[in-house]
Every structure is written in C-alpha cells, then in structure tokens.
Backbone as JSON, one array per atom type, in Angstrom:
{
  "sequence": "XXXXXXXXXXXXXXXXXXXXXXXXXXXXXXXXXXXXXXXXXXXXXXXXXXXXXXXXXXXXXXXXXXXXXXXXXXXXXXXXXXXXXXXXXXX",
  "N": [[0.82, -1.18, 0.0], [1.95, 1.2, 0.78], [3.89, 1.57, -1.21], [2.34, 1.79, -3.55], [0.74, 4.1, -3.06], [2.81, 5.93, -2.67], [4.01, 5.96, -5.18], [1.92, 7.01, -6.78], [1.53, 9.56, -5.55], [4.09, 10.61, -5.85], [4.36, 10.8, -8.67], [2.28, 12.61, -9.23], [3.14, 14.86, -7.73], [5.53, 15.37, -9.06], [4.75, 16.15, -11.68], [2.93, 18.18, -11.13], [4.05, 20.14, -9.39], [6.82, 19.87, -9.54], [7.95, 19.83, -12.24], [6.99, 22.37, -13.4], [8.29, 24.15, -11.68], [10.96, 23.68, -11.98], [12.09, 21.58, -10.44], [12.99, 18.64, -10.58], [13.37, 16.43, -8.89], [11.44, 16.49, -6.96], [9.18, 14.8, -6.97], [10.33, 12.34, -6.29], [11.17, 12.9, -3.71], [8.72, 13.41, -2.36], [7.38, 10.95, -2.81], [9.16, 9.08, -1.59], [9.17, 9.95, 1.11], [6.45, 9.64, 1.73], [6.13, 6.88, 1.42], [7.81, 5.94, 3.48], [6.44, 7.02, 5.69], [3.9, 5.75, 5.61], [4.63, 3.07, 5.84], [5.88, 3.1, 8.35], [3.67, 3.83, 9.94], [2.06, 1.55, 9.61], [3.64, -0.5, 10.72], [4.01, 0.44, 13.36], [1.34, 0.55, 14.12], [0.73, -2.11, 14.44], [2.75, -3.12, 16.18], [2.92, -1.49, 18.62], [0.34, -1.72, 20.06], [0.42, -4.51, 20.43], [2.77, -4.89, 21.96], [2.02, -3.44, 24.22], [-0.1, -5.0, 25.15], [1.31, -7.32, 25.8], [2.86, -6.48, 27.96], [0.93, -6.02, 29.8], [-0.65, -3.71, 29.85], [-3.46, -1.6, 29.22], [-4.26, -1.41, 25.92], [-5.93, 0.12, 24.31], [-6.5, 3.0, 24.97], [-3.9, 3.93, 24.99], [-2.21, 3.37, 22.77], [-2.85, 4.78, 20.37], [-2.22, 7.67, 20.63], [0.59, 7.49, 20.87], [1.37, 6.18, 18.49], [0.51, 8.04, 16.52], [1.99, 10.35, 17.21], [4.72, 9.49, 17.03], [4.81, 8.68, 14.33], [4.13, 11.06, 12.96], [6.18, 12.92, 13.71], [8.53, 11.52, 12.92], [7.97, 11.13, 10.21], [7.87, 13.78, 9.17], [10.49, 14.57, 9.73], [11.99, 12.78, 8.12], [10.99, 13.53, 5.59], [11.92, 16.22, 5.36], [14.71, 15.8, 5.58], [15.26, 14.13, 3.36], [14.39, 15.84, 1.34], [16.2, 17.99, 1.65], [18.58, 16.67, 1.05], [18.23, 15.51, -1.59], [17.37, 17.69, -3.13], [19.39, 19.43, -2.85], [19.58, 21.36, -0.85], [21.06, 23.38, 1.53], [21.62, 23.42, 5.02]],
  "CA": [[0.0, 0.0, 0.0], [2.84, 2.36, 0.82], [4.55, 1.75, -2.5], [1.36, 2.26, -4.53], [0.42, 5.5, -2.77], [4.01, 6.74, -2.89], [4.18, 6.12, -6.63], [0.92, 7.95, -7.27], [1.82, 10.9, -5.03], [5.34, 11.07, -6.47], [4.09, 11.21, -10.05], [1.48, 13.84, -9.18], [4.0, 15.96, -7.27], [6.51, 15.67, -10.09], [4.16, 16.9, -12.79], [2.14, 19.32, -10.68], [4.91, 21.19, -8.83], [8.23, 19.68, -9.85], [8.3, 20.26, -13.59], [6.85, 23.81, -13.61], [9.21, 24.92, -10.83], [12.31, 23.19, -12.25], [12.52, 20.71, -9.35], [12.63, 17.31, -11.06], [13.46, 15.42, -7.83], [10.38, 16.68, -5.99], [8.36, 13.6, -6.95], [11.06, 11.31, -5.54], [11.13, 13.31, -2.31], [7.36, 13.18, -1.84], [7.12, 9.52, -2.82], [9.97, 8.41, -0.57], [8.69, 10.32, 2.44], [5.15, 9.03, 1.94], [6.32, 5.44, 1.61], [8.33, 5.76, 4.83], [5.4, 7.35, 6.66], [2.86, 4.72, 5.61], [5.23, 1.85, 6.37], [6.05, 3.32, 9.78], [2.34, 3.77, 10.56], [1.61, 0.15, 9.61], [4.44, -1.27, 11.68], [3.67, 0.89, 14.71], [-0.05, 0.18, 14.38], [0.71, -3.49, 14.91], [3.67, -3.41, 17.27], [2.65, -0.84, 19.9], [-0.71, -2.4, 20.83], [0.87, -5.87, 20.78], [3.71, -4.76, 23.07], [1.28, -3.0, 25.4], [-0.82, -6.18, 25.66], [2.28, -8.26, 26.38], [3.33, -6.0, 29.27], [-0.22, -5.95, 30.68], [-1.24, -2.37, 29.87], [-4.59, -1.49, 28.31], [-3.72, -0.85, 24.68], [-6.89, 0.97, 23.59], [-6.28, 4.45, 25.09], [-2.49, 4.3, 24.98], [-1.45, 3.15, 21.54], [-3.12, 5.76, 19.31], [-1.41, 8.89, 20.71], [1.99, 7.18, 20.62], [1.53, 5.9, 17.06], [0.36, 9.28, 15.78], [3.11, 11.24, 17.51], [5.96, 8.95, 16.45], [4.7, 8.7, 12.87], [4.15, 12.44, 12.47], [7.51, 13.51, 13.86], [9.53, 10.84, 12.08], [7.63, 11.39, 8.81], [8.33, 15.13, 8.81], [11.96, 14.58, 9.75], [12.45, 12.08, 6.92], [10.66, 14.37, 4.44], [12.84, 17.35, 5.27], [16.07, 15.32, 5.32], [15.33, 13.68, 1.97], [14.29, 17.04, 0.5], [17.47, 18.72, 1.71], [19.63, 15.88, 0.4], [18.0, 15.35, -3.02], [17.2, 18.97, -3.8], [20.63, 20.2, -2.68], [19.36, 22.48, 0.06], [21.98, 23.34, 2.66], [21.02, 23.92, 6.25]],
  "C": [[0.87, 1.25, 0.0], [3.5, 2.63, -0.52], [3.58, 2.29, -3.55], [1.01, 3.73, -4.31], [1.62, 6.42, -3.0], [4.25, 6.98, -4.37], [3.18, 7.13, -7.19], [1.22, 9.38, -6.82], [3.1, 11.46, -5.64], [5.14, 11.55, -7.89], [3.28, 12.5, -10.09], [2.33, 15.02, -8.77], [5.01, 16.36, -8.33], [5.92, 16.54, -11.2], [3.41, 18.16, -12.36], [3.02, 20.47, -10.19], [6.37, 21.06, -9.25], [8.65, 20.2, -11.2], [8.12, 21.76, -13.79], [7.84, 24.65, -12.82], [10.66, 24.47, -10.97], [12.91, 22.43, -11.06], [12.19, 19.27, -9.71], [12.66, 16.22, -9.98], [12.34, 15.52, -6.81], [9.48, 15.45, -5.88], [9.02, 12.47, -6.16], [11.02, 11.63, -4.05], [9.78, 12.99, -1.7], [7.05, 11.68, -1.77], [7.89, 8.76, -1.75], [9.47, 8.7, 0.84], [7.33, 9.68, 2.73], [5.26, 7.53, 2.15], [6.85, 5.14, 3.01], [7.23, 5.98, 5.87], [4.33, 6.27, 6.74], [3.4, 3.41, 6.18], [5.41, 1.95, 7.87], [4.71, 3.22, 10.5], [1.83, 2.33, 10.64], [2.34, -0.68, 10.66], [4.09, -0.86, 13.11], [2.24, 0.53, 15.09], [-0.21, -1.26, 14.83], [1.52, -3.65, 16.18], [3.3, -2.76, 18.61], [1.49, -1.47, 20.67], [-0.3, -3.81, 21.27], [1.82, -5.83, 21.97], [2.98, -4.35, 24.35], [0.45, -4.15, 25.99], [0.13, -7.15, 26.36], [2.77, -7.8, 27.76], [2.17, -5.77, 30.25], [-0.87, -4.59, 30.8], [-2.4, -2.35, 28.88], [-4.14, -0.75, 27.04], [-4.66, 0.14, 24.0], [-6.63, 2.46, 23.77], [-4.83, 4.86, 24.88], [-1.81, 4.26, 23.64], [-1.64, 4.28, 20.52], [-2.31, 7.05, 19.45], [0.07, 8.63, 20.42], [2.24, 6.94, 19.13], [1.49, 7.19, 16.26], [1.55, 10.2, 15.98], [4.4, 10.76, 16.87], [5.93, 9.05, 14.93], [4.8, 10.12, 12.33], [5.54, 13.05, 12.56], [8.55, 12.85, 12.96], [9.25, 11.07, 10.6], [8.08, 12.77, 8.34], [9.85, 15.21, 8.77], [12.52, 13.93, 8.5], [12.17, 12.91, 5.67], [11.65, 15.51, 4.28], [14.28, 16.92, 5.0], [16.23, 14.85, 3.88], [15.26, 14.88, 1.03], [15.6, 17.81, 0.49], [18.56, 17.99, 0.94], [19.42, 15.84, -1.12], [17.88, 16.67, -3.78], [18.42, 19.89, -3.62], [20.47, 21.43, -1.8], [20.32, 22.34, 1.23], [21.31, 23.97, 3.87], [21.97, 24.82, 7.01]]
}
C-alpha cells in the first residue's frame, strides 16, 4: 500500500509542482517520504498495541497517541532530510 500510494503521489507531485518549478526530484522526495510514513504507521499500528498487551497495559487508550506522535515527527523529519539531500538544500 505504501509503494502504490508513494508512486501515485510522487508522479502527481513531479508533474504538478516539480516540472513547472524546475525541481525534477520533488516527486522522488514526496514519494519516498510518503512510503516511509505509511510503512512506519503500519508497523507501529501493529507493534505498539501488541507490546502493550504483552506487558499488561490497556492498549486501547495508549497506543493511538503514541503511534500518531511517532509517525508524524519521524515522517516530517524524513521528508525534510530527503528534500534537503536530493534537492541540494543546505542547512
């Protein structure tokens, strides 16, 4: 699912914003970051509730905030790092 959505979003980003603005790698940046984010969400969506059940903690109220926070922060970090690296932006 991550690969399919990343491919679609990457192609759309490439032709919608990348080509007109002379940023040919924009589609790769968007696609890579989206694939990482979806894969991370899937893995965390399985692992965190499972781990919380194994240690005896109620997983229903606890897992969702952790999954969302970890996925959002890591997804943004990966997006900005890939964008800086592939687009040649110096920090």
